[in-house]
N, C-alpha and C positions, 0 to 999 in steps of 0.2 A: 733749121734743124741741124743739130750736130750729127756728123756722119757716124756710121757704125764703127769704123776704124778708130775715129777720134774717141768715141765712147769707150771702146775696148782698151785703148792706151791709157785713158784717164782712170779706168777701173783698176787696171793692173797696178798703177801707182798708189792706189789707196791701201794696198796690203803692206803695212809697215809693222814689224814686230814692236810690241810695247805701245803702239798707237793704233789699236784695232779698228778696223772698219766695222761699223755696227749695221747689221742687216735685219730689219724688223720685217719678217717675211710676209709676202702678200699672196693673193690668189685670183684677183680679177682686176679689171681697169679701175673700179671704184676704190678698192683697197690700195691700189697703186697710187692713185691721186691723193688719197688721204695721207699715206705715209710720206709721199713726196712733199706735200704741203707742210708736213711736220719738220722738214729740214733734212731729209735723207740725202746722202751723197750718191746712193745707188739703190737698186731694188733687186730682190731675189724672190722667186716663187718658192712655195712649199708644195711638194707633190701631194702630201697628205691633205693639206688645206684645199688645193685645187680639186682633188678627188671628192672629198667630203662635201664641199660646197656645191657640187654638181651631181650628187646622187651616186657617186662611185665609191670604191674603196681603194686604198693605197696598195701598191704592189703591182703596178703596171696594168691595173684593171681599167683605168681610164683610157679610152681609145687614143692612140697617138695623134690621129687627125684632130681630135678635140683639143689635146694638149697644145698642139701647134697653133690652132686657131685662137685659143685663149691667149697664148703667148703673143701672137701678132697683135691682138687687140690691146694688150697691156703695153707693148712697145709703142703703139700708135697714140696711147693716152698720156705718154710722158716723154720728157726730154732726157731723163736720167738713164744711165746704163742699166740694162736688165739682164740678169743671169737666171737661167732656168734650171729647175730641179728635174733631171731626166732619169732619176732612179738608176736602174742598171743599164740604161741606154736603149731600152726597147729593142733588143736584138739578141738572138741566140748565137750569133756569130760576130766576130770583130767587124766584118764587112757591113753587117746591118747596123752596128753601132755607128760606124762612119756615116752611113746614110742618114741616121737620126741626127747626127751633128749637122749634116748638110741642111736638113729641114729646119733646125733651130737657127742656123745662120741666115737662112732665107727669111725666116720670120722676124729677124732683127736682133736676136740675142747676141750678147758679147761674151758669154761664158756659160758654164753649166756645172752641175754636180754630177758625178759619175761614180756610183758605188760598186763595191767589190763583192757583193753578196747576190745570191740568186733570188729573184723576186718571188718565186713560188714558195720558198720555205725559209729564207733568211740565212741559209748556210753560206759560208765563205767560199768564194772561188779560189782556186790555186793562184798564187802570185803570178806565175807565168801566163795564165789565162787572162788575168786582168791587164797585164802588161801589153798583151796583144791588142786588147780592146782600146786601151788608152793610146797606143801607137796609131791605130786606125783613126781615132778621133783627132789626134794631132795632125795626121796627114791630111785629113779632109779640111780642117780649119786652115792649114797652111796653103792648101790649094785655092782657098777662097781669099787669101791674102788679108785675113783678119786675125789680129793677135788675140784670138779667142782664149779665154781663161778657163782651163780645165781644172776644176777643183776635185781632185781624186779623193773620194770618200772611202775610208776603211771601216768596216763594221766589227773589227776585232774586239772593241770594248763593249759592244752590245750583245755579244755571244754569252756573256756571263754577268752576274750581278756586280754592282759597284763594290761590294765588300770583297770581291775576288780580284779586283784590279791591283796589279803590282808591277814591279820592275820588269818581270819576264814578259808581260803583255806589252809594255812600252817597247821593249827590245823587238818583239814580234812586229809591232806596228812600224817601227823604224826601218826594219828590213823591207817592208812594203813601201815605205816612203821613198827610200833610195831607189828601189826598182821603178816606182811610178815616175819619179823625177827623170830618170834616164829615158823613160818611154815618152816623155814630153808633157807630163803634168805640170801645173803651175802652182797649185795649192794642195794642202793636205788637210782633209776634214775628218775629225775624229769624234763623232757623236757618241754620247754615253760616258765619256771621260770627264770627271768633275773634280777629282782630287788635285789640289793646287800643286802639291809637291811633284806628282807624276806629270802634270801638265808642264811644269818648269823643266823637268828632265827631258820631256819630249821636244819642247821648243828649242832647247839648247843644241840638240843633236839632229834635228830635222833639216833636210836639205831644202825643204819647201816651207813657205809661210803657213802657220798652223791656224786652222779654223775650229773653234769650239762651239758647241751648241749649248744654249742656256735657256732658262725659263725666266719668268717675271721675278724681279728683285735679285737678279744675279749679281755677284760681286765683280762688276766690270773693271773697277780700278785694280783689284787683286789680279785679275786675268791679264790686264795690261802689264803689270809688274812682272808677270811670269813669261812675258815675251809673246803673247798671243797676238796674231796679226788680223784676225777676223772673227767676229762673233755673230752667230745666227740664232734666231729665236724659233726657227722651225715652225711647228704647228701651233705654238702657244698664242700668237696674235689672233688666229682664227678662233681658237677655243675661248679665249677671253671675250672676243667680240660676240660670239654666239651666246655665251653666258649672260652678257649684258643685255642682249636682245631678248633673251628668254625672261630675264628679270623684269625688263620694261613691259613685256607683254603680260606678265603675271600681275604687275601693279595695275595695268590698264584694266584687266579683267575684274579686279577687286573694287574698282571705283563704282 
């Protein structure tokens, strides 16, 4: 078995601008095995998919103990690096975020997503607040001597409709990117942003490799040309799978 440190190091090297790492998000050991057997280089959970597949709703309503047990089972089911979606870190203080990172490390994760919005209402935290949370996460990972990949997610672009996305929002996101990088983040995740020109402007100025969220039939080659280093499918794989299951059940009932 490849060690956690080795997995973390290899995962970090997969983030190359214009040669994006493709993460077809998973939610349990079965989906992890399926995506792994399809040729994935690494695996990433989707908090939404984990929640929905187990009778919970997203927004940190899934018990943290369940999230960690599910993570442990996924890690044990694969030799690939596994990064976990921790939403806002399951903590109302930076210290608690650090404790959550410690649990993820213990379960075998080599990275996480950590978003800058409040789980209860989706509003943005102040940059300085998120910086403190990322700094605690970085400190806890360093104490474990694992090059844990902190993918700092900003929800700047999902506060408004895509029609309202513009250069001013990119500038706002970049301010956060620089602050998060200084606090110890390793990647910059910008869900909601789809405009290719704005994505190109962001990747050119970002101090961190940029992660874009996409859906089925996304223009991956176009994203690569714009300097994207990581592509995530989020909840889409789970939604597609459930629709296929539902359709199969419908056909079986009609026979």
